[in-house]
N, C-alpha and C positions, 0 to 999 in steps of 0.2 A: 670777606676782605678785611685785612688788618687796618687799624686806624692808628695814627700818631696823634697823641694828645699834646697840644701845645698850650701852655698856660697864658692867660691874658697878661700876666706880669712880664713874661718873656717877650711877648709881642710889643708891649709898651716900652720895655727896656731897649729893645733893638730898633724900635720905631719902624717895624715892618708888619705887613699883614701876613697871614698864614701862608699864602702862596709864595710871597717873596722869601720868607724864611725857609720854606721847604726847598725852593729853588737854590738858595745859597748852600744849604746843607748838601743837596744832591750834586751841585757843581763841585764842591769841595771833595766829597767822597769819590766822585768820578775822577777828578784830577789826581787824587792820591791812589787811584786804581783799587779802591775798596768796593766799588760798584761797577757793574757793566753799564753800557749805554742804556740798554733797555731798563735795567733796574733804576738807574738814576732818573730817567725820564718818568718812570712810574712814580717814584718818590716825589718828584716835582709836580706830579699830576699834570703832565704835559705829553703831547704826542712827541714821538722821537724826532720828527722834523723840526718841531718848535724848540725842543731841547737843543738840537744841533745848532739852530740859529742863535739861541742864547749863548751856547758855548763859543760860537764864532764871534759874537759881539764882545765877549770877555777874553778873546784870544786864548781860549783853552783848546789845546790840541786834541784832535780826534785820534783815539788809539785803536788800531786794528791790527792784531797780531796774525802771524801765520796760522796759529791754532784757530783763531776766529774765522779765517778764510776757509780752512779745512772743514770746520763745523758747518759753515754756511753752504759750502758745496755739497756736503753730505746731506744736509736738509733739502736742498734743491733736488738732489738725486732721488731722495725718498719720495718727494712730492711729484716726481716725474717731470720736473720743469727744465731739466737739462739732461 
């Protein structure tokens, strides 16, 4: 597993702990469509449901494209769930 190293200086400057800073970075990158929901939740070290709740509390829109839907349907088909 890759790790992100965050300096104590940055944590002190931002007055955030590691989890808060990672969450802020993940939210920003997700909102700018640089990370998928799964990637952003992973970066924030959160379950997807918890990350969605955080997004909702910050009024960040959940993005789900037609391509996302097609990929999910394909995955469900491969797993024999539909």
